[in-house]
C-alpha positions as MATLAB code, in Angstrom:
seq = 'MREGRAERLAVWRATARRRARGTMSDTAVQSVDRAARILELLGARSPRTVTEVAAELEVHKSTASRLLASLAAHALVEAVPGARGGFRLGPALVRLASTVSARPDFSQVAQALCDRTGADLELTANVAILDGIHAVNVSQALGGHGLWAPRHYIGQRTPSHATSSGKCLLAHSGDEVVEAAIAAGLERWTARTITDADALRAELDRVREQGWAAVDQEWEESITAVSIPLFDAAGALEGALSVTGPVHALHPERFAATAERMRGLLDATGRWRAARG';
ca = [
     101.503   90.641  103.964;
      99.205   93.585  104.536;
     102.209   95.917  104.749;
     103.397   94.688  101.356;
      99.987   95.277   99.822;
      99.850   98.769  101.359;
     103.263   99.615   99.952;
     102.280   98.374   96.490;
      99.063  100.386   96.665;
     100.987  103.519   97.659;
     103.393  103.034   94.761;
     100.479  102.478   92.358;
      98.742  105.640   93.527;
     101.927  107.714   93.237;
     102.499  106.389   89.721;
      98.899  107.153   88.762;
      99.249  110.707   90.056;
     102.451  111.221   88.066;
     100.804  109.880   84.927;
      97.778  112.103   85.477;
     100.002  115.130   85.896;
     101.866  114.168   82.749;
      98.619  113.755   80.829;
      97.340  117.135   82.016;
     100.675  118.711   81.162;
     100.610  117.198   77.664;
      97.054  118.437   77.167;
      98.002  121.944   78.275;
     100.962  122.020   75.907;
      98.748  120.822   73.067;
      96.266  123.624   73.784;
      99.046  126.210   73.745;
     100.348  124.800   70.463;
      96.890  125.007   68.941;
      96.338  128.549   70.199;
      99.659  129.628   68.702;
      98.700  127.960   65.430;
      95.423  129.900   65.386;
      97.301  133.188   65.749;
      99.583  132.188   62.878;
      96.588  131.281   60.707;
      94.837  134.578   61.383;
      98.090  136.435   60.819;
      98.425  134.860   57.386;
      94.809  135.472   56.363;
      91.767  136.747   58.194;
      88.986  136.643   59.005;
      88.581  132.895   59.338;
      85.468  131.111   60.560;
      85.367  128.508   63.326;
      84.833  125.853   60.663;
      87.917  126.979   58.739;
      90.071  127.065   61.877;
      88.866  123.600   62.902;
      89.717  122.245   59.453;
      93.227  123.751   59.536;
      93.901  122.363   63.027;
      92.194  119.047   62.227;
      90.065  119.271   65.382;
      86.342  119.282   66.125;
      84.511  122.601   65.736;
      83.754  122.665   69.473;
      87.484  122.512   70.261;
      88.269  125.313   67.822;
      85.399  127.363   69.246;
      86.693  126.982   72.820;
      90.216  127.977   71.795;
      88.964  131.043   69.912;
      86.770  132.051   72.850;
      89.750  131.821   75.209;
      91.935  133.909   72.892;
      89.109  136.436   72.481;
      88.795  136.752   76.266;
      92.379  138.042   76.276;
      91.773  140.259   73.202;
      94.307  138.237   71.218;
      91.603  137.640   68.607;
      88.282  139.338   67.997;
      85.048  138.399   66.281;
      84.267  140.107   62.987;
      80.695  141.407   62.703;
      78.710  140.274   59.693;
      76.692  137.449   58.265;
      79.727  135.227   57.605;
      81.350  136.072   60.904;
      84.798  134.786   61.649;
      87.759  135.949   63.701;
      90.778  138.174   63.142;
      93.781  139.163   65.245;
      92.844  141.248   68.273;
      94.035  144.588   69.675;
      96.125  143.007   72.436;
      98.642  141.942   69.794;
      99.319  145.592   68.965;
     100.567  146.123   72.501;
     102.600  142.933   72.426;
     104.081  143.748   69.020;
     105.419  147.038   70.338;
     107.649  145.158   72.784;
     109.285  142.732   70.353;
     112.632  144.487   70.351;
     115.065  144.119   73.213;
     115.857  147.813   72.839;
     113.329  149.704   74.993;
     113.077  152.654   72.604;
     112.597  150.599   69.435;
     108.823  150.914   69.229;
     108.852  154.653   69.952;
     111.465  155.413   67.301;
     109.775  153.087   64.805;
     106.383  154.705   65.320;
     107.833  158.203   65.023;
     109.537  157.181   61.775;
     106.266  155.750   60.427;
     104.370  158.899   61.378;
     106.924  161.130   59.657;
     107.176  158.952   56.549;
     103.436  158.452   56.158;
     102.738  162.171   56.458;
     105.558  163.187   54.106;
     104.786  160.691   51.331;
     101.027  160.446   51.943;
     101.272  156.667   51.938;
     100.843  153.982   54.591;
     104.180  153.515   56.365;
     105.241  150.388   58.271;
     108.274  149.145   60.160;
     108.703  145.371   60.009;
     111.091  142.889   61.579;
     112.045  139.378   60.522;
     110.365  136.526   62.403;
     111.859  133.321   61.090;
     111.117  133.582   57.366;
     108.258  136.068   57.671;
     108.123  139.845   57.915;
     106.060  141.053   60.885;
     104.846  144.642   60.993;
     105.313  146.240   64.409;
     104.511  149.909   63.697;
     102.213  151.644   61.221;
     100.992  155.095   60.218;
      98.231  155.739   57.709;
      98.893  158.355   55.050;
      96.452  160.092   52.732;
      95.106  157.814   50.009;
      92.040  159.571   48.728;
      89.235  157.015   48.457;
      91.502  154.016   49.109;
      91.128  152.466   52.564;
      94.501  151.060   53.686;
      94.734  147.795   55.605;
      95.976  147.548   59.163;
      99.121  145.443   59.071;
     100.381  145.616   62.686;
     101.086  142.181   64.104;
     100.518  140.503   60.751;
     103.016  137.975   59.425;
     103.450  138.681   55.745;
     105.031  136.547   52.991;
     108.651  137.612   52.690;
     108.918  136.768   48.987;
     105.856  138.845   48.048;
     106.263  142.021   50.133;
     108.777  144.844   49.869;
     109.724  144.672   53.552;
     110.066  140.901   53.328;
     112.372  141.126   50.314;
     114.413  143.783   52.082;
     114.798  141.674   55.219;
     115.622  138.513   53.268;
     118.167  140.304   51.086;
     120.162  141.436   54.104;
     119.870  138.206   56.099;
     121.986  135.092   55.741;
     121.686  132.618   52.886;
     120.216  130.076   55.295;
     117.214  132.346   55.887;
     116.670  132.798   52.157;
     116.914  129.070   51.513;
     114.523  128.349   54.390;
     111.992  130.730   52.853;
     112.362  129.005   49.492;
     112.072  125.550   51.068;
     108.848  126.593   52.802;
     107.294  127.251   49.403;
     106.859  130.438   47.398;
     103.098  130.754   47.434;
     101.462  132.576   44.541;
      99.298  135.463   45.764;
      98.776  137.240   42.448;
      99.823  136.724   38.842;
     102.918  138.854   39.581;
     104.182  136.952   42.640;
     107.713  135.576   42.330;
     107.358  131.815   42.736;
     110.611  130.631   41.132;
     113.570  130.124   43.474;
     116.214  131.389   41.043;
     114.096  134.422   40.189;
     113.788  135.261   43.886;
     117.537  134.911   44.450;
     118.159  137.261   41.498;
     115.618  139.719   42.879;
     117.332  139.729   46.284;
     120.677  140.386   44.574;
     119.111  143.468   42.946;
     117.736  144.602   46.294;
     121.174  144.424   47.892;
     122.775  146.255   44.967;
     120.263  149.118   44.714;
     119.620  149.434   48.450;
     115.830  149.143   48.342;
     113.079  146.657   47.521;
     109.712  147.024   45.843;
     106.656  145.018   44.918;
     104.336  145.752   42.028;
     101.028  144.047   42.849;
     102.816  140.900   44.020;
     100.917  140.315   47.272;
      97.736  142.290   46.642;
      96.201  143.348   43.356;
      96.511  147.083   42.571;
      98.841  147.648   45.558;
     102.526  148.610   45.338;
     105.171  149.159   48.012;
     108.772  150.269   48.506;
     111.064  149.348   51.409;
     114.511  150.253   52.712;
     116.552  148.384   55.351;
     117.131  149.710   58.860;
     120.720  149.187   60.025;
     122.014  150.288   63.421;
     125.329  152.085   63.918;
     127.166  148.754   64.109;
     125.721  147.618   60.787;
     123.275  145.100   62.240;
     119.915  144.739   60.501;
     117.089  145.731   62.848;
     114.133  145.968   60.484;
     112.744  147.503   57.320;
     110.754  150.656   56.627;
     108.124  150.414   53.896;
     105.477  152.573   52.271;
     102.385  151.084   50.656;
      99.686  152.524   48.457;
      97.466  152.008   45.436;
      99.349  151.765   42.165;
      98.051  155.147   40.995;
      99.587  156.792   44.090;
     102.834  154.798   44.088;
     103.581  153.985   40.468;
     106.631  151.822   39.656;
     108.216  154.831   37.941;
     108.355  156.489   41.373;
     109.971  153.583   43.214;
     113.578  154.822   43.087;
     112.691  158.415   43.983;
     110.474  157.208   46.821;
     113.285  155.084   48.247;
     115.631  158.072   48.097;
     113.107  160.230   49.941;
     112.703  157.523   52.584;
     116.464  157.488   53.163;
     116.371  161.217   53.833;
     113.611  160.775   56.399;
     115.539  157.913   57.972;
     118.576  160.097   58.645;
     116.478  162.260   60.966;
     115.992  159.405   63.451;
     119.640  159.396   64.474;
     119.313  155.669   65.136;
     119.148  153.941   61.783;
     120.862  154.147   58.431;
     119.905  152.600   55.113;
     123.304  151.022   54.418;
     125.782  148.984   56.439;
     128.960  150.666   57.607;
];
């Protein structure tokens, strides 16, 4: 009788331990999911306050605060000084972003290309890759802009329908990627943002035909950009090179000539070309 009770107790304890481990495992996974969501939120728009992050995650402010503190301890996010405060993506993501390509020399070649392009055109140069339906900038060089202070875009996920690099990457990806971007919603960032699905498809057709993409104040007011695709020797799309500047420095009338100049700079890398084949 006692042996039976002891066996049942042992089984109960083992089951309780398994359930506890499962509960802890579920909690850990949930925390990782929330931390990843925070990085996505800050990548889309920053800074964001603890209150804003908590509202987006639908959690208590104390939970959001703990998650942000943990991410900040690893330099994945950082606090923004000022009365309003808030958090933005941290410097550790710059290091991580440089390793996104399986090719070990990708980041070095991309940075060298940005440095050369930014200096030659006196504009901010970026290399971006496609992450799902978003363009993510992995390298950047700041050119001369007079009094304009360029943004730091490294590690930032940008809207593919409203950026030159995003359009370039979408145009040379499969139809399923384009349709996924459309299904996710074409958010309006400015009065010039393309928010109609058919208009975006037509725009991507033009990008493929002319070999470059551009935006005229479609993501940010008073900011323009031009982008060309980066194909490897086998014709596979590896990324997009873009230049960004204030409209007075990169006027729409200069888009085509700027793209042509970028192609010339691209040839010097020996790795990429601006057209397949």
